[in-house]
MDTraj code that builds the backbone (N, CA, C; nanometers):
import mdtraj as md
import numpy as np

residues = "MET ARG THR MET ALA SER GLN GLU ILE PRO LYS GLY LEU ALA GLY ILE ALA VAL ARG MET ARG ALA GLY LYS ALA THR GLY TRP GLY VAL PHE HIS PRO GLY SER GLY ALA MET ALA SER GLY GLY MET MET LEU ILE ILE ALA ALA PHE LEU PRO TRP VAL TYR VAL GLY ILE THR GLN GLY ILE ILE GLY GLU ALA PHE VAL LEU ARG GLY THR ASP GLY PRO GLY VAL VAL THR LEU SER VAL GLY PHE LEU ALA PHE ALA GLY ALA PHE VAL PRO ARG ARG LYS LEU ALA ILE ALA HIS ALA ALA ILE PRO GLY ALA LEU VAL ALA LEU ILE VAL VAL LEU GLN ALA TRP LYS ILE ILE ALA ALA SER VAL GLU THR ALA TRP GLY SER PHE LEU PRO GLY MET GLY VAL VAL LEU ALA GLY GLY GLY ALA VAL LEU LEU LEU ARG ALA ALA TRP ARG MET LEU ARG HIS TRP LYS VAL ALA PRO ARG THR THR".split()
xyz = np.array([
    [0.4553, -4.0880, -1.0568],
    [0.5074, -3.9535, -1.0572],
    [0.4218, -3.8669, -1.1483],
    [0.3910, -3.7495, -1.1038],
    [0.3070, -3.6588, -1.1816],
    [0.3916, -3.5795, -1.2793],
    [0.3330, -3.5506, -1.3921],
    [0.4048, -3.4719, -1.4924],
    [0.3493, -3.3314, -1.4951],
    [0.4349, -3.2376, -1.5292],
    [0.3918, -3.0984, -1.5361],
    [0.3155, -3.0708, -1.6647],
    [0.3239, -3.1616, -1.7621],
    [0.2527, -3.1410, -1.8874],
    [0.1019, -3.1432, -1.8645],
    [0.0577, -3.2168, -1.7674],
    [-0.0861, -3.2246, -1.7404],
    [-0.1336, -3.1088, -1.6534],
    [-0.0443, -3.0123, -1.6220],
    [-0.0767, -2.8933, -1.5448],
    [-0.1211, -2.9244, -1.4023],
    [-0.0816, -3.0397, -1.3492],
    [-0.1108, -3.0712, -1.2103],
    [0.0026, -3.0195, -1.1242],
    [-0.0330, -2.9610, -1.0141],
    [0.0675, -2.9099, -0.9214],
    [0.0938, -3.0170, -0.8170],
    [0.2192, -3.0570, -0.8007],
    [0.2492, -3.1577, -0.6986],
    [0.2150, -3.1059, -0.5594],
    [0.1747, -3.1959, -0.4741],
    [0.1400, -3.1573, -0.3369],
    [0.2654, -3.1480, -0.2528],
    [0.2525, -3.0733, -0.1433],
    [0.3622, -3.0626, -0.0482],
    [0.4718, -2.9688, -0.0948],
    [0.5934, -2.9982, -0.0499],
    [0.7071, -2.9108, -0.0787],
    [0.7444, -2.9087, -0.2261],
    [0.7149, -3.0147, -0.2985],
    [0.7535, -3.0206, -0.4387],
    [0.6808, -2.9169, -0.5235],
    [0.5626, -2.8765, -0.4813],
    [0.4849, -2.7841, -0.5622],
    [0.5001, -2.6382, -0.5254],
    [0.5843, -2.6080, -0.4271],
    [0.5961, -2.4696, -0.3821],
    [0.6486, -2.3792, -0.4937],
    [0.7537, -2.4217, -0.5623],
    [0.8105, -2.3383, -0.6695],
    [0.7090, -2.3178, -0.7811],
    [0.6334, -2.4196, -0.8130],
    [0.5324, -2.4094, -0.9178],
    [0.4225, -2.3126, -0.8755],
    [0.3764, -2.3247, -0.7508],
    [0.2721, -2.2352, -0.7014],
    [0.3211, -2.0914, -0.6927],
    [0.4475, -2.0728, -0.6551],
    [0.5008, -1.9365, -0.6467],
    [0.5057, -1.8719, -0.7851],
    [0.5512, -1.9469, -0.8860],
    [0.5557, -1.8923, -1.0220],
    [0.4155, -1.8616, -1.0731],
    [0.3230, -1.9520, -1.0495],
    [0.1856, -1.9299, -1.0949],
    [0.1216, -1.8138, -1.0198],
    [0.1470, -1.8030, -0.8910],
    [0.0899, -1.6944, -0.8116],
    [0.1452, -1.5600, -0.8511],
    [0.2736, -1.5527, -0.8841],
    [0.3328, -1.4254, -0.9252],
    [0.2736, -1.3782, -1.0574],
    [0.2410, -1.4701, -1.1445],
    [0.1894, -1.4323, -1.2756],
    [0.0432, -1.3894, -1.2703],
    [-0.0379, -1.4598, -1.1943],
    [-0.1814, -1.4336, -1.1991],
    [-0.2413, -1.3836, -1.0687],
    [-0.1752, -1.4069, -0.9580],
    [-0.2311, -1.3662, -0.8300],
    [-0.3137, -1.4746, -0.7650],
    [-0.3254, -1.5885, -0.8309],
    [-0.3981, -1.6995, -0.7696],
    [-0.2994, -1.7874, -0.6966],
    [-0.3423, -1.8489, -0.5924],
    [-0.2529, -1.9220, -0.5051],
    [-0.2230, -1.8331, -0.3861],
    [-0.1200, -1.8616, -0.3141],
    [-0.0874, -1.7838, -0.1955],
    [-0.0096, -1.6583, -0.2322],
    [0.0780, -1.6664, -0.3298],
    [0.1651, -1.5550, -0.3631],
    [0.1084, -1.4722, -0.4773],
    [0.1463, -1.3470, -0.4822],
    [0.0998, -1.2552, -0.5858],
    [0.2151, -1.1657, -0.6287],
    [0.1967, -1.0776, -0.7254],
    [0.3085, -0.9969, -0.7749],
    [0.3758, -0.9085, -0.6706],
    [0.3089, -0.8730, -0.5639],
    [0.3692, -0.7870, -0.4623],
    [0.4160, -0.8598, -0.3384],
    [0.4116, -0.9911, -0.3387],
    [0.4440, -1.0683, -0.2177],
    [0.5838, -1.0415, -0.1646],
    [0.6813, -1.0443, -0.2516],
    [0.8192, -1.0251, -0.2062],
    [0.8417, -0.8878, -0.1448],
    [0.7946, -0.7852, -0.2144],
    [0.8125, -0.6488, -0.1645],
    [0.7328, -0.6254, -0.0367],
    [0.6140, -0.6830, -0.0274],
    [0.5325, -0.6644, 0.0926],
    [0.5922, -0.7372, 0.2128],
    [0.6441, -0.8567, 0.1913],
    [0.7074, -0.9296, 0.3013],
    [0.8324, -0.8549, 0.3486],
    [0.9116, -0.8053, 0.2539],
    [1.0325, -0.7302, 0.2907],
    [0.9977, -0.5993, 0.3600],
    [0.9035, -0.5248, 0.3029],
    [0.8628, -0.3976, 0.3626],
    [0.8002, -0.4153, 0.4998],
    [0.7181, -0.5181, 0.5158],
    [0.6572, -0.5454, 0.6459],
    [0.7611, -0.5794, 0.7509],
    [0.8603, -0.6618, 0.7129],
    [0.9670, -0.6956, 0.8076],
    [1.0512, -0.5728, 0.8405],
    [1.0717, -0.4848, 0.7433],
    [1.1464, -0.3616, 0.7708],
    [1.0738, -0.2773, 0.8750],
    [0.9416, -0.2679, 0.8635],
    [0.8640, -0.1900, 0.9606],
    [0.8676, -0.2542, 1.0986],
    [0.8592, -0.3859, 1.1034],
    [0.8608, -0.4563, 1.2314],
    [0.9960, -0.4367, 1.3012],
    [1.1039, -0.4519, 1.2273],
    [1.2372, -0.4353, 1.2858],
    [1.2610, -0.2902, 1.3253],
    [1.2139, -0.1961, 1.2416],
    [1.2347, -0.0534, 1.2688],
    [1.1713, -0.0094, 1.3995],
    [1.0650, -0.0741, 1.4407],
    [0.9968, -0.0350, 1.5642],
    [1.0858, -0.0532, 1.6870],
    [1.1817, -0.1441, 1.6809],
    [1.2661, -0.1718, 1.7971],
    [1.4011, -0.1011, 1.7927],
    [1.4302, -0.0332, 1.6846],
    [1.5575, 0.0371, 1.6708],
    [1.5475, 0.1798, 1.7234],
    [1.6609, 0.2446, 1.7467],
    [1.6587, 0.3861, 1.7888],
    [1.6040, 0.4755, 1.6781],
    [1.5139, 0.5676, 1.7164],
    [1.4552, 0.6597, 1.6191],
    [1.5172, 0.7980, 1.6291],
    [1.5531, 0.8405, 1.7485],
    [1.6081, 0.9749, 1.7675],
    [1.7254, 0.9669, 1.8658],
    [1.8361, 1.0282, 1.8257],
    [1.9497, 1.0457, 1.9156],
    [1.9489, 1.1901, 1.9644],
    [1.9478, 1.2079, 2.0949],
    [1.9494, 1.3415, 2.1543],
    [2.0917, 1.3666, 2.2018],
    [2.1692, 1.4395, 2.1208],
    [2.3097, 1.4626, 2.1496],
    [2.3345, 1.5708, 2.2529],
    [2.2340, 1.6521, 2.2801],
    [2.2512, 1.7619, 2.3760],
    [2.2738, 1.7092, 2.5176],
    [2.2331, 1.5865, 2.5440],
    [2.2512, 1.5292, 2.6782],
    [2.3925, 1.4768, 2.7000],
    [2.4738, 1.4761, 2.5956],
    [2.6085, 1.4223, 2.6079],
    [2.6924, 1.5025, 2.7083],
    [2.6760, 1.6334, 2.7092],
    [2.7505, 1.7153, 2.8042],
    [2.6990, 1.7023, 2.9461],
    [2.5744, 1.6614, 2.9631],
    [2.5126, 1.6525, 3.0956],
    [2.5373, 1.5164, 3.1610],
    [2.5039, 1.4100, 3.0886],
    [2.5150, 1.2760, 3.1477],
    [2.6289, 1.1941, 3.0887],
    [2.6983, 1.2486, 2.9887],
    [2.8134, 1.1791, 2.9337],
    [2.7838, 1.0899, 2.8155],
    [2.6591, 1.0746, 2.7782],
    [2.6243, 0.9944, 2.6611],
    [2.4970, 1.0498, 2.5978],
    [2.4771, 1.0149, 2.4720],
    [2.3584, 1.0613, 2.4007],
    [2.2367, 0.9817, 2.4480],
    [2.1258, 1.0513, 2.4645],
    [2.0004, 0.9877, 2.5022],
    [1.9350, 0.9339, 2.3759],
    [1.8807, 0.8143, 2.3831],
    [1.8231, 0.7490, 2.2658],
    [1.6742, 0.7272, 2.2883],
    [1.5940, 0.7702, 2.1913],
    [1.4506, 0.7397, 2.1918],
    [1.4260, 0.6265, 2.0942],
    [1.3772, 0.5179, 2.1448],
    [1.3495, 0.4016, 2.0595],
    [1.2129, 0.4172, 1.9944],
    [1.1899, 0.3381, 1.8906],
    [1.0629, 0.3442, 1.8208],
    [0.9457, 0.3051, 1.9086],
    [0.9669, 0.2124, 1.9995],
    [0.8584, 0.1682, 2.0872],
    [0.8248, 0.2714, 2.1941],
    [0.9053, 0.3783, 2.2038],
    [0.8734, 0.4861, 2.2973],
    [0.7692, 0.5816, 2.2400],
    [0.7365, 0.5680, 2.1150],
    [0.6428, 0.6613, 2.0522],
    [0.5752, 0.6005, 1.9303],
    [0.5999, 0.6575, 1.8124],
    [0.5278, 0.6146, 1.6924],
    [0.5677, 0.4776, 1.6407],
    [0.6723, 0.4178, 1.6944],
    [0.7117, 0.2851, 1.6510],
    [0.6107, 0.1780, 1.6841],
    [0.5237, 0.2041, 1.7800],
    [0.4195, 0.1065, 1.8141],
    [0.3214, 0.0923, 1.6976],
    [0.2857, 0.2043, 1.6383],
    [0.1983, 0.2014, 1.5201],
    [0.2716, 0.1347, 1.4043],
    [0.3997, 0.1671, 1.3891],
    [0.4801, 0.1070, 1.2831],
    [0.4870, -0.0448, 1.2993],
    [0.4992, -0.0893, 1.4207],
    [0.5022, -0.2328, 1.4483],
    [0.3718, -0.2995, 1.4072],
    [0.2610, -0.2418, 1.4465],
    [0.1316, -0.3054, 1.4165],
    [0.1004, -0.3057, 1.2671],
    [0.1260, -0.1957, 1.1978],
    [0.0974, -0.1959, 1.0540],
    [0.2035, -0.2749, 0.9772],
    [0.3206, -0.2956, 1.0374],
    [0.4202, -0.3832, 0.9758],
    [0.3710, -0.5265, 0.9687],
    [0.3050, -0.5705, 1.0747],
    [0.2455, -0.7042, 1.0721],
    [0.1326, -0.7120, 0.9691],
    [0.0569, -0.6058, 0.9546],
    [-0.0500, -0.6011, 0.8551],
    [0.0080, -0.6118, 0.7142],
    [0.1154, -0.5393, 0.6877],
    [0.1792, -0.5441, 0.5560],
    [0.2403, -0.6811, 0.5291],
    [0.3048, -0.7388, 0.6309],
    [0.3644, -0.8712, 0.6135],
    [0.2565, -0.9757, 0.5852],
    [0.1458, -0.9666, 0.6554],
    [0.0365, -1.0622, 0.6321],
    [-0.0227, -1.0445, 0.4933],
    [-0.0232, -0.9217, 0.4429],
    [-0.0767, -0.8961, 0.3096],
    [0.0038, -0.9621, 0.1994],
    [0.1267, -0.9993, 0.2289],
    [0.2085, -1.0689, 0.1296],
    [0.1526, -1.2060, 0.0967],
    [0.0674, -1.2580, 0.1827],
    [0.0112, -1.3909, 0.1623],
    [-0.1388, -1.3875, 0.1361],
    [-0.1906, -1.2720, 0.0987],
    [-0.3329, -1.2580, 0.0674],
    [-0.3474, -1.2598, -0.0839],
    [-0.4118, -1.3596, -0.1410],
    [-0.4160, -1.3710, -0.2864],
    [-0.5248, -1.2875, -0.3552],
    [-0.5929, -1.2017, -0.2864],
    [-0.6973, -1.1183, -0.3470],
    [-0.6404, -0.9830, -0.3839],
    [-0.6636, -0.9383, -0.5053],
    [-0.6004, -0.8180, -0.5596],
    [-0.6274, -0.6929, -0.4769],
    [-0.7525, -0.6569, -0.4579],
    [-0.7863, -0.5330, -0.3873],
    [-0.7402, -0.5368, -0.2411],
    [-0.7551, -0.6504, -0.1780],
    [-0.7151, -0.6637, -0.0383],
    [-0.5634, -0.6548, -0.0240],
    [-0.4904, -0.7158, -0.1163],
    [-0.3443, -0.7092, -0.1113],
    [-0.2955, -0.5662, -0.1357],
    [-0.3597, -0.4954, -0.2276],
    [-0.3215, -0.3566, -0.2537],
    [-0.3474, -0.2707, -0.1297],
    [-0.4593, -0.2937, -0.0635],
    [-0.4895, -0.2189, 0.0591],
    [-0.3894, -0.2521, 0.1696],
    [-0.3471, -0.3787, 0.1774],
    [-0.2489, -0.4204, 0.2788],
    [-0.1127, -0.3579, 0.2537],
    [-0.0865, -0.3136, 0.1332],
    [0.0405, -0.2456, 0.1042],
    [0.0255, -0.0942, 0.1132],
    [-0.0830, -0.0399, 0.0595],
    [-0.0983, 0.1054, 0.0494],
    [-0.1254, 0.1717, 0.1846],
    [-0.2133, 0.1146, 0.2640],
    [-0.2489, 0.1779, 0.3913],
    [-0.1309, 0.1810, 0.4882],
    [-0.0622, 0.0688, 0.5151],
    [0.0555, 0.0778, 0.6025],
    [0.1660, 0.1657, 0.5443],
    [0.1859, 0.1582, 0.4127],
    [0.2895, 0.2390, 0.3505],
    [0.2625, 0.3879, 0.3653],
    [0.1393, 0.4295, 0.3396],
    [0.1046, 0.5715, 0.3514],
    [0.1093, 0.6182, 0.4971],
    [0.0597, 0.5359, 0.5886],
    [0.0589, 0.5733, 0.7299],
    [0.2006, 0.5885, 0.7853],
    [0.2875, 0.4941, 0.7531],
    [0.4251, 0.5011, 0.8023],
    [0.5014, 0.6141, 0.7331],
    [0.4733, 0.6393, 0.6065],
    [0.5365, 0.7530, 0.5386],
    [0.4992, 0.8834, 0.6076],
    [0.3726, 0.8961, 0.6456],
    [0.3283, 1.0153, 0.7187],
    [0.3982, 1.0255, 0.8544],
    [0.4096, 0.9140, 0.9251],
    [0.4777, 0.9126, 1.0552],
    [0.6243, 0.9536, 1.0399],
    [0.6910, 0.9025, 0.9378],
    [0.8324, 0.9343, 0.9159],
    [0.8499, 1.0823, 0.8818],
    [0.7614, 1.1365, 0.7978],
    [0.7702, 1.2789, 0.7638],
    [0.7476, 1.3648, 0.8877],
    [0.6469, 1.3303, 0.9681],
    [0.6222, 1.4061, 1.0916],
    [0.7390, 1.3937, 1.1890],
    [0.7974, 1.2754, 1.1980],
    [0.9113, 1.2559, 1.2877],
    [1.0310, 1.3379, 1.2400],
    [1.0537, 1.3402, 1.1094],
    [1.1638, 1.4208, 1.0548],
    [1.1398, 1.5691, 1.0820],
    [1.0148, 1.6124, 1.0670],
    [0.9813, 1.7523, 1.0960],
    [1.0081, 1.7861, 1.2432],
    [0.9693, 1.6953, 1.3326],
    [0.9926, 1.7186, 1.4754],
    [1.1420, 1.7218, 1.5083],
    [1.2198, 1.6348, 1.4443],
    [1.3641, 1.6334, 1.4675],
    [1.4260, 1.7647, 1.4209],
    [1.3867, 1.8114, 1.3038],
    [1.4407, 1.9372, 1.2512],
    [1.3979, 2.0545, 1.3385],
    [1.2695, 2.0577, 1.3777],
    [1.2195, 2.1683, 1.4606],
    [1.2895, 2.1707, 1.5966],
    [1.3072, 2.0560, 1.6588],
    [1.3741, 2.0512, 1.7889],
    [1.5215, 2.0889, 1.7760],
    [1.5834, 2.0487, 1.6648],
    [1.7236, 2.0819, 1.6444],
    [1.7426, 2.2304, 1.6174],
    [1.6463, 2.2947, 1.5522],
    [1.6529, 2.4390, 1.5269],
    [1.6340, 2.5167, 1.6574],
    [1.5459, 2.4702, 1.7435],
    [1.5188, 2.5397, 1.8700],
    [1.6357, 2.5304, 1.9679],
    [1.7112, 2.4231, 1.9603],
    [1.8272, 2.4080, 2.0494],
    [1.9524, 2.4275, 1.9645],
    [2.0575, 2.3595, 1.9966],
    [2.1793, 2.3657, 1.9158],
    [2.1602, 2.2775, 1.7926],
    [2.1975, 2.3300, 1.6748],
    [2.1777, 2.2544, 1.5514],
    [2.2570, 2.1235, 1.5578],
    [2.1917, 2.0135, 1.5264],
    [2.2543, 1.8825, 1.5321],
    [2.2405, 1.8126, 1.6657],
    [2.1647, 1.8725, 1.7564],
    [2.1496, 1.8083, 1.8866],
    [2.0469, 1.6950, 1.8817],
    [1.9620, 1.6940, 1.7808],
    [1.8676, 1.5851, 1.7592],
    [1.8983, 1.5255, 1.6223],
    [1.9245, 1.3956, 1.6195],
    [1.9597, 1.3290, 1.4944],
    [1.8696, 1.2080, 1.4729],
    [1.8349, 1.1791, 1.3468],
    [1.7530, 1.0603, 1.3206],
    [1.8325, 0.9327, 1.3425],
    [1.7636, 0.8322, 1.3934],
    [1.8263, 0.7026, 1.4152],
    [1.7949, 0.6066, 1.3021],
    [1.8500, 0.4894, 1.3105],
    [1.8320, 0.3892, 1.2061],
    [1.6879, 0.3432, 1.1950],
    [1.6133, 0.3466, 1.3040],
    [1.4742, 0.3019, 1.3007],
    [1.3872, 0.3861, 1.2099],
    [1.4017, 0.5178, 1.2176],
    [1.3201, 0.6061, 1.1341],
    [1.3619, 0.5942, 0.9876],
    [1.4897, 0.5713, 0.9630],
    [1.5378, 0.5535, 0.8256],
    [1.4856, 0.4222, 0.7681],
    [1.4909, 0.3156, 0.8459],
    [1.4414, 0.1859, 0.8014],
    [1.2899, 0.1889, 0.7808],
    [1.2185, 0.2580, 0.8672],
    [1.0738, 0.2713, 0.8510],
    [1.0404, 0.3479, 0.7230],
    [1.1158, 0.4518, 0.6941],
    [1.0950, 0.5266, 0.5698],
    [1.1190, 0.4397, 0.4475],
    [1.2246, 0.3591, 0.4523],
    [1.2524, 0.2674, 0.3415],
    [1.1439, 0.1629, 0.3246],
    [1.0943, 0.1099, 0.4350],
    [0.9844, 0.0130, 0.4279],
    [0.8579, 0.0746, 0.3721],
    [0.8305, 0.1998, 0.4086],
    [0.7123, 0.2692, 0.3560],
    [0.7239, 0.2885, 0.2051],
    [0.8416, 0.3271, 0.1587],
    [0.8625, 0.3441, 0.0143],
    [0.8453, 0.2110, -0.0581],
    [0.8990, 0.1043, -0.0017],
    [0.8856, -0.0282, -0.0617],
    [0.7393, -0.0711, -0.0701],
    [0.6624, -0.0454, 0.0357],
    [0.5204, -0.0831, 0.0356],
    [0.4397, 0.0006, -0.0623],
    [0.4660, 0.1306, -0.0675],
    [0.3930, 0.2159, -0.1624],
    [0.4259, 0.1783, -0.3069],
    [0.5505, 0.1444, -0.3302],
    [0.5890, 0.1011, -0.4650],
    [0.5217, -0.0319, -0.5008],
    [0.5143, -0.1224, -0.4057],
    [0.4476, -0.2506, -0.4299],
    [0.2996, -0.2306, -0.4580],
    [0.2352, -0.1411, -0.3837],
    [0.0932, -0.1132, -0.4074],
    [0.0722, -0.0554, -0.5468],
    [0.1598, 0.0359, -0.5859],
    [0.1476, 0.0969, -0.7182],
    [0.1690, -0.0070, -0.8288],
    [0.2692, -0.0929, -0.8127],
    [0.2959, -0.1959, -0.9140],
    [0.1823, -0.2968, -0.9218],
    [0.1256, -0.3352, -0.8078],
    [0.0131, -0.4292, -0.8112],
    [-0.1082, -0.3658, -0.8765],
    [-0.1300, -0.2390, -0.8496],
    [-0.2441, -0.1685, -0.9084],
    [-0.2299, -0.1600, -1.0595],
    [-0.1102, -0.1380, -1.1070],
    [-0.0884, -0.1207, -1.2508],
    [-0.0688, -0.2507, -1.3274],
    [-0.0052, -0.3517, -1.2655],
    [0.0391, -0.4671, -1.3427],
    [-0.0246, -0.6001, -1.3058],
    [-0.1023, -0.6060, -1.2002],
    [-0.1613, -0.7336, -1.1611],
    [-0.2799, -0.7601, -1.2521],
    [-0.2693, -0.8673, -1.3289],
    [-0.3765, -0.9042, -1.4187],
    [-0.4939, -0.9593, -1.3393],
    [-0.6103, -0.9114, -1.3704],
    [-0.7305, -0.9615, -1.3032],
    [-0.7686, -1.0928, -1.3677],
    [-0.7780, -1.1963, -1.2866],
    [-0.8119, -1.3291, -1.3374],
    [-0.9603, -1.3337, -1.3743],
    [-0.9934, -1.4057, -1.4791],
    [-1.1343, -1.4147, -1.5182],
    [-1.2171, -1.4874, -1.4137],
    [-1.3400, -1.4438, -1.3991],
    [-1.4309, -1.5070, -1.3019],
    [-1.4828, -1.6389, -1.3567],
    [-1.4933, -1.7328, -1.2684],
    [-1.5522, -1.8612, -1.3064],
    [-1.6894, -1.8710, -1.2420],
    [-1.7904, -1.8793, -1.3234],
    [-1.9270, -1.8874, -1.2689],
    [-1.9940, -2.0143, -1.3069],
])
top = md.Topology()
chain = top.add_chain()
for i, resn in enumerate(residues, 1):
    res = top.add_residue(resn, chain, resSeq=i)
    for name in ("N", "CA", "C"):
        top.add_atom(name, md.element.get_by_symbol(name[0]), res)
traj = md.Trajectory(xyz[None], top)
């Protein structure tokens, strides 16, 4: 049986907790300080792509129900693809690459959410107020973008750069 005093990491499942703790502290190994937030934010973006983004209530009087625009009908396709990029970045142990995997999807989706909110407000002003409402997908995408941007900022500020071995 191996002892932890000798700083050896057990192989297989026994060493996962040790590697996770070491990776969170230094960024070496598979996990890094932003892994949890990036995995959560990436999954939020992936799920948000399939949820309703816009409810069109003006159609209720015409067809009897509100028309729903899903994320995959428009900007959710981009959200889906960068969500996978952010999720994959949770397992990239390189500092600059992990920060880019959080910052780029986070900024892009934040821009998409702001533009979508602007379009919802503009369309609602042009018709009856409240006829266009945001759906859960756009809200979840906004939350995922905030989580990713926060993770990028925290990694940039707090991730200790490991010394080079030459």
